[in-house]
TORTI-790334 format. One record per atom (N, C-alpha, C): z, y, x. Coordinates in steps of 0.02 Angstrom, whole numbers, plus 50000, padded with zeros to 5 digits. Atoms other than C-alpha are relative to their C-alpha. Example, Ala and Ser with C-alpha at 12.3 -4.5 7.8 and 13.67 -1.06 7.14 Angstrom:
REM TORTI-790334
500004994150045503904977550615500005006050045499974994149958503574994750684500375005549961
//
This chain:
REM TORTI-790334
500004994050043500005000050000500005006250044500054994249955499385014250111500075006549964499934993950038499335027149975500064998249927499925001150071499795028449795499375001949964500634998950034498345027449676499975006849966500014993950038498885043049585500115006350038499834994149962499145054949729499425002450042500594998149962497365057749788499905007550005500154992850002497355076249743500355004150053499634996249949498615081649876499615000150065500364999149938497905088150040500424997850060499655002049938498365080150209499915005450052500064994249955498675096250305500655001650036499374998849966500445094550375500064995950064499875003549937500815090250557500744998450007499305002149992502435083050627500485005950004499564994149995503125100350668500145002949931499914997350067502835106650491500404995349956499605004850038503525090550417500745000850016499314999249979505105092350519500315006549978499744993450018505275110850481500125000649924499895000050073505075108250292500664996449985499385003750009506465095450303500605004150023499464995849975507555106950409500145005849953499924994650048507225120850285500434998049941499615002450056507975110050149500694997650019499365002849979509385102350251500495005350022499544994949974510125116850349500025005849950499954994950053510675127450204500725001149981499344998350024512175130450096500524994750015499525005149982512965113750140500365001850064499704997849936513265120550315500285007049994499804992949998513345139350288500515002049947499524998350053514335139750125500504994349988499565005750014515015122350091500484998350056499565001649943515775121150265500695003249991499354997050013517165132750204500454995149964499615005050037517725119050084500174994150045499865005749956517565105350215500545001650052499484997949953518615115250339500685000249965499394999850038519905117850202500304993149990499775006950010520015098950179500224996650065499895003849938519945092750359500295004150057499794996049944520435107650467499534999150059500435001149941519775106350647499704993050002500265006850003519545087750612499334999449966500665000050032517975092650517499464998150050500495001949948517065090050683499894992449998500055007350004517445071350668499624998049938500355001550063516835071350488499255001050008500714998849989515175078850543499694994750045500265005549959514995065350675499884993849958500105005750046515215052050539499375001149958500594998450039513915060950433499374999250040500585000649956512735061250581499784992750008500165007249994512845042250598499604997749940500355002050062512325039850416499305003049999500654996650001510905052550433499524996750050500425003249950510255044050591499724993449974500225006450028510185027150505499485001249945500484998450054509315034850353499335002150030500624997849969508035043150466499594994150027500355005849972507605026750553499724995549944500215004250056507525016950389499385003049965500564996750033506375029650308499385000150044500574999849955505275030750462499604993549995500345006450006504885012250450499584999649937500345000850064504435012750266499465005249989500494994750011503525029450267499374999050042500595001649960502365023550406499544995249962500395005050038501815008950297499785002849932500154997250066501865018850133500025007650002500004992649996501385037250165499805003349935500154997350066501485043449985500525005149979499544994750022502255058549899500584997349959499455003050038503275047049787500534997050044499545002349948504085040649947500464994449975499535005250018505675030949906499964998149927500135001950069505215031349722499494994349997500505005349994503695020949767500314993850032499685005749968504765009949881500424996149949499595003350051505965006449737499574996249951500485003350045504485002349625499754993550030500305005649965503764990549753500494994450016499545005049973505324981849817500594998249954499465001550047506544982249670499724998749930500295000950066505574984649509499815006749969500244993850032504754997249392500575004349976499424996250024506435002249318500335004050057499694996649942507105006549491499565005750023500454994649980505555016649533500065005949953499934994750049505725026449373500665003850010499354996749993507595029849393500075003850065499964996649936507415034349576499635006649999500404993850003506025046949548500335005249955499724995350048506825054649395500685002750024499354997849976508565055149473499935004750060500114995549943507895062949633499775006949975500224993650027507005076249532500605003649968499404997250032508605078949430500475003050053499554997749947509635080549590499735006250034500304994249968508405092649668500035006149953499964994550047508385103149509500705003150000499314997649996510285104349515500145003550067499914997049934510255107849702499695007050003500324993450002509055122249671500465005149967499534995550033510315129749551500575001950046499464998649953511695128149681499785004550057500264996149944510615135349819499885007349981500144993150020510075150549722500665003549982499344997250010511905153049672500285002750065499754998049934512315154049857499705006750021500314993649984511065168249878500385005749968499614994850034512025178249748500685001150031499354999449966513685174449835499935004050064500104996649935513005180350003499885007549991500144992950011512335196749934500635003749977499364996950020514075199849862500405002650058499674997449939514655202850042499865007450008500194992949994513715219450038500065003749933500044996750066513565222949851500444996549949499555003650046515105216149762499975002449928500014997250068514835227549612499374998149961500635001850033513065221449575500024992749977499995006950024512915205749466499584995450044500345004649954512435190749572499354997249971500595003050029511135184649447499375004050015500594995949983509985199149493499704997650066500245002449935509865193249674499744992849994500225006950010509705175249615499314999849969500654999850034508235179749503499445001950049500494998049950507325188449646499854994250048500095005749955507615173449761499584994549967500385005050036506945161649628499265001849996500694997750005505375172149607499634999250067500305000849934505045172149795499854992750014500105007149988505255153249805499414997349960500565002350042504045150249661499345002650028500624997049974502755162149735499764996450063500195003449938502785153549906499774992949986500205006850016502675136249829499334999749964500654999750034501135141949733499425000550050500524999849949500195143649899499754993050014500235006649981499115129449963500454997250054499505003249958500055116850069499975002250073500064997949930499375122850237500375006750011499664993549995499965140850208500744999349988499305001250014501585134850131500354997050060499705003349943501915123450279500115004850058499944995149945501605137650403500585004849987499484995150015502725150250315500704996849998499355003250004504125137950279500244998050070499825001849931504075131950460500255006250038499804993949965504185149950522500715002049980499324998350024505725153250413500514995250031499535004949974506525137150474500135000950075499924998549929506225141650657500515005650010499524994449997507155158050628500714997449986499355002950018508575148050548500314996250058499755003949943508745136050695500185004650058499874995349946508635150350820500655003949988499394996250017510015159850728500624995850011499425004449990511185144850730500124999050075499945000849928510815142250915500325006250031499704993849975511235160650947500745000349982499305000350021512845158550847500404995650047499655004649955513315143850958500105003150069499954996849934512945153551118500535005550000499514994550004513935168951064500704997349989499355003050013515345158150998500284996850063499775003149938515425148651162500275005350048499764994549957515605165151256500705002249978499344997950026517055170051142500534994750016499535005449987517885152951163500204999950074499855000149928517755153751353500495005650018499544994449986518685170351345500684999149968499375000550038520015165551217500344993250004499715006749993520275146951247499954995849937500075005050053520495131951132500644999249958499365000650035522215135451058499934999049925500075000450073521545137150880499874992949975500145006850022521065118750877500644996349980499385003650013522895113450871500585004549978499444995450011523925129150836500245000449927499814999350071523955127850645500014993149967499935006650031524535110450599499694994350039500325005249960523635100950738499274999249985500725001250009521855094450750499854996949932500085002950067522085084350590500585002449956499444997250037523215095850487500134996549933499925003650063522915085850328499944992450010500035007149984522895069050416499284997349998500665003350003521455056650423499725000449929500234999550069521395057850233499585006249989500384993850006520775075750250499294999150025500675001549973519325069650357499594996249949500355004050050518885057050222499815004149938500144995850059519015069650079499425004850013500544995349984517805081250170499334996650007500605003749982516535067450196499425001049951500544999250049515565069650033499625006550012500344993649989515205088050065499655000150068500335000349935514805084450248499354995949995500615003950010513575070750199499475004249963500464995650036512815083550081499625004550047500334995749951512415094150233499414996650033500555003849970511265080250294499484997949949500495001850051510405077150128499375004250008500634996749987508585081450149499624996450055500355004149950508205069350291499434996249967500515003750036507235059850159499385004149986500574995750015506085074850139499404998550044500565001649956505035069250287499564994649969500405005350031504505053750192499605002649941500374997050056503985064550044499395003850025500574996349972502875075350156499474995450028500485004749969502005059450219499335000049965500635000050037500695060650081499555005850020500394994249980500135077350152499995000850076499994999949927500295072750336499314998250028500655001349970498785072550451499954992950027499995006749970499275056250538500704997149993499325002250014500815048250458500314995450053499735004849951501015034050585500245003450063499814996549939501135046550727500515005549986499594994150012501945061750646500694998549970499365001450033503315053550541500564998250049499465001649952504305045250683500205006050042499864994249959504145060950789500415005249961499654995150041504715072150646500724997849986499335002450017506205061250599500475000050060499585000149940506855058850776500205007150020499854993049983506715077450813500475003249950499594997250053507505081750646500734998050007499315002449997509055070850661500345002450064499714997649938509325075550843500205007349996499864992850008509235094050801500615001149956499444999350046510455092050656500664998450033499385002149968511755082850759500265005550047499804994849952511765096150895500235006349965499844993750033511765111150779500634999549957499425000650044513045104650654500654999250038499375001449965514345097650772500205005950043499854994349957514215112250893500245006049960499804994150040514315125650758500684999249968499335001250029515815117550673500545000750053499514999549946516705116150840500135007350019499924992849984516385134650874500435003449947499644996750055517035140050702500754998750004499285001650002518695130750712500345001450067499714998249935518935135850895500085007650007499994992749993518535154450883500555003249958499514996950046519695157950735500444994749969499575004950034521185149350651499654997349938500405003150053520425137050528500205002349930499784998050067521475143050382499695006649977500294993550018520655160350388499294999449974500695000950025518925153150348499974994449948499985005750046519475138550237499955002249928500024999050072519075137750051500364994149968499615005450030520315127749947500045000149924499924999150073520145133949767499464996749959500575002850037518485125749722499495005349983500484994550009517645142949708499885003150069500164997749933516735148849864499895007550001500024992749997516875166949919499565002850055500424997649946515765167950072499914994750054500155004749947515125159550229500495000450058499584999949941516295154350371499665003150060500384997249944514905159550491500075007750000499924992750006515015177450427500725002050014499294998449991516915177350423500214999750073499825000749929517045171550604499825006250039500214994149963516035186150671500355006349975499654994250027516855198550553500715000550029499325000149974518575193150615500025000950076500024999449927518015193050797499975007350023500004992949984517835212050789499365002450034500634997849971516035212550851499655004549949500304995250047515215228150772499374997249966500575002050041514005223750631499824992750004500185007149993514025205350681500044996349934499945003250065514625200250508499395001149957500594998450040513165209150425499384996650026500585003449970511905202050548500014992649981499955007150018512555184550515499874998949926500135000650072512485187750328499255000049985500735000150007510625191550345499744993050015500215006849980510445174750431500144995049945499825005050050511375164950297499615001149935500424998650058510385173650159499314996950010500665002949986508745168850242500034992450000499905007250000509445151350265500014997249929499975002350070509855149450081499325000649966500664999050031508165156450032499514994650022500465005249976507205144250143500194993249971499795006250031508255130150071499744999649928500284999850068507755135549894499264998450001500725001149994505935135949948499844992750014500135006949981505995118750029500184995149944499795004650053506955110249888499555000649939500474999350055505765117449759499364996150015500585004149979504345109449858500144992649986499835007050009505245092649855500044998149927499945001450071505655093549670499314999849967500684999750028503865098249630499614993750015500375006149980503135083549728500264993949964499725005850034504325071249647499815000049926500204999750070503935077349471499264998449993500715001649998502085076549514499904992450005500045007249992502325058549571500194996349936499805003050063503235054249410499435000249949500554999350048501785060849308499414995650017500585003949979500445052149411500114992549991499855007150010501335035449393500134998449926499925001250071501475037649204500705000649973499304999550021503345041349198500185006849971499904993350028503165059549144499345002149969500624997850032501885069149039499435000850051500574999949955500155067549118499825007150022500174993049984499945086549114500355002350064499634998049940501245087849254499704997150063500305003249942500165077249368499325002950018500644996749987498715089549378500085004850059500014995149946498285099349536499435004849988500544995150007497245115149544499494999050056500545000749951495705117849653500245000250072499724999649932496825121149805500454994150016499575005849988497775104749785500735001449986499314998250014499355113149718500184997749929499795002350067500275104549572500395005449963499694994150029500625120749479500444998449939499615001650060501235112749317500664996550019499395003249976502475101749410500465005250031499614994649972503035117449501500385003749945499684996550056503375126149336500564995849970499495004450029504335111049272500614999150043499455001149953505425110549427500455006150009499584994049995506155127949403500614999849954499465000750049507415121249276500685001950030499354998749969508905121649396500085007350018499984992949984508465139249453500205004149939499874996250061508455145749276500714998849974499325001750023510075136449231500535003950039499514996549958511005144149378500015007449986500044992850014510385161649339500345001549933499694998950066510915159949156500764999550005499285000849992512645153649206500315006050036499754994249962512855167749332500015006349956500024994250044512345180449201500595000049951499415000550043513815174049097500654999850040499404999549959515015176049242500284993550027499765006449976515135157749294499664998250066500285002349937514925151749474499874992549995500175007050012513995135349461499904996050064500185003249937513885131049646500274992950007499725006649986515095116549669499854994849946500175005150051514835107849499499274997850004500715001849994512925108649515499874996250064500125002949935512925104749699500304993050005499665006449996514185090649684499654994549960500345005050041513265081849543499344997950033500625001549964511625083249638500134995750061499825003949941512475076449794500154992849982499855006850022513165061349701499364996249984500635003250017511425057649636499604998350063500395001149939510595059449807500314994650044499675005249959511895048849897499904993149969500145006350034511645035249766499294997750016500695001749981509785035949804499974997650072499985002449931510175034149989500214992650003499795007050001511085017849951499434995549977500585003850024509575011849852499464999550053500505000149946508445016549998500184994650052499785005249953509485005450113499844993049972500145006550031509284991149988499244998650001500735000849998507404994149975499764998050070500195001549932507284993650164500144992750017499845007149988508144976650168499454995649970500545003950032506824969950046499345001050037500604998349961505454978750145499964995750063499985004049939505994969850305499864992649987500125007050018505964952950217499264998649993500725000950013504144955450169499575000950062500404998849940503554961250341499924993650040500125005549953502754948350453500245002150069499794998449931503264947250636499505004750033500524995749970501604955250684500055007149974499944993350030501834969750562500625003650027499384997049973503614972750624499895002350071500124998249930503054972750805499545006050006500484994549998501684985350763500325006749983499684993750018502924998350698500195003950063499834996049941503105012750822500745001850006499284998450001504935015150772500354994949956499665005250038506175001850715500765001150000499274999650004507995000950658500304994550043499695005249958509014992050793500554996349963499465004150027510204977950746500014999649924500055000650073509574977250566500324993549978499874994750049510424975950440500685003550009499324997349990512104981150515500045007649990499954992750010511745000050524499975002049927500064998350071511215000550341500634998349961499385002150034512774991150285500565004950015499474995349980513935002650384499895006849965500154993650032513055018250317500144999849925499875000650072513155011950137500745000049985499275000150010515025008550154500295007050007499764993249990515315026150220499845004349938500204996150059514355033650072500434998349940499595002150057515295023349942500715002750007499324997449988516955028150022500045007449987500014992850011516465046450019499985001749926500044998650072515975046149835500654998349964499375002050031517615037449793500545005450007499494994849989518585052649858499905006149956500164993750035517755065749746500505002049945499524997850050519075065349606500575004250029499454996349968520305072849732499765006250037500274994149966519155086749795499885005549949500074994450046519285103649708499275001949992500694998350014517635107849623499544994149993500435005950003516965090049635500294994649953499645004950039518165081349515499564996149951500405003150053516875077849380499294998450022500705000849978515315076049487499754992849991500225007050007515235056949491499954998049926500085001450071515615055149303499395003449969500594996450025514275068349268499364996450021500595003649977513025058849374499924993449963500035006450036513465042249291499765001049928500244998350068513195050449121499245000950001500734999149992511475055949181499654993350008500315006449986511105038349242499944995949936500035003550064511525030949071499455002949956500524996850040510415043648984499314998350026500655001549971508985040749105499814992749990500135007150011509165021949090499814998649927500165000850071509145023148900499305002549985500674997350009507595033948908499484995050025500485004949973506735020949018499924994049954500035005750045507195007048898499565001549939500414998050057506415016548752499275000750021500684998849976504895021548855499644993450014500325006349982504565003848918499834995949938500155003750062504654996648742499375002749967500604996950029503365009048679499374998150039500575001549957502255005348826499794992749991
//
């Protein structure tokens, strides 16, 4: 199965650099810049260990997806894998749940834009900034894939460069002030090992988006060559940036001064660190960075949601009208249908409600469940591969299936902690409710068919 029968209209115009940058645009976003305040509140300086655990899971996911995406370079990605290796019901639920999760994530991401602008304009309603951000994201996604890939990659390069600069400047501050903040307020694990575990769900959320590379495979110039390169570069970049930036934050300033514990987020720890360091205008400069970061994440996630809805339509799981592309190869109707989360977040903000953690948490629960299914699909995929086909893969998971089992256990353990995390209490029940509704819809749909 080299390509899905229904995805011929998409253009193969993305290289490995653009594939990786689209993924980075979606991954390095509010999970790191905004959600890290909540993870620090749960784990204290021990959050560095939590990010290392998250990196292990992300690395395994990257390797697993690389194997399957090389053989199946389609926009439906793991939705197609579930269809092929588990069954039609799994393909349907995976695609629809991924789209649902991305739609919710879009709402959370655009909410973050409003929170960030509140640093400068606390008197202006956040929904105004959110609406502008949504309009920009839709406009850029309406471009053909080559132009979109170029612009999104450029934004992502700026994002990575800004984090690297943050790490360099933070290192200079640490060398001058020392490492006392790592242990001065309750020790390295102020809330014990349990705090590290409670922070794990939000930390794993910071890595969600690794799967985006497999979705871009349908528009890649040479999937067998570009996918492994994009995934290896992506995961390596994430590990360095995440672990280093978290270490800088909890070393430069006492962790309690940047921690969020109420379930409502008030700003980015990255901005707070520089504001407290007393560097003139550094807080505002960093706020520009986190705003651009949130915006690029909105743009990238809208791309992913659009491609998944397009795939649903082309496989007959959604109205056929959503599976149409225009003369430039852009699925405009699927794009319009994927703005649901954006509109929901703007409406909630207009009524004075911050929807970040509930929307984000429910989307995260859905995406992590899909990650577990991907590991299962990979196990079935390996069973079907011949020795010759396995040997021909340019990138393979070592010691299979042990890494997938370990990663799945970590994910399940993380999801089990959500009832005790402020703002995430109802995320798993909300996701399970969605799963029941989606399953019921599939049962009705399959009977009619």
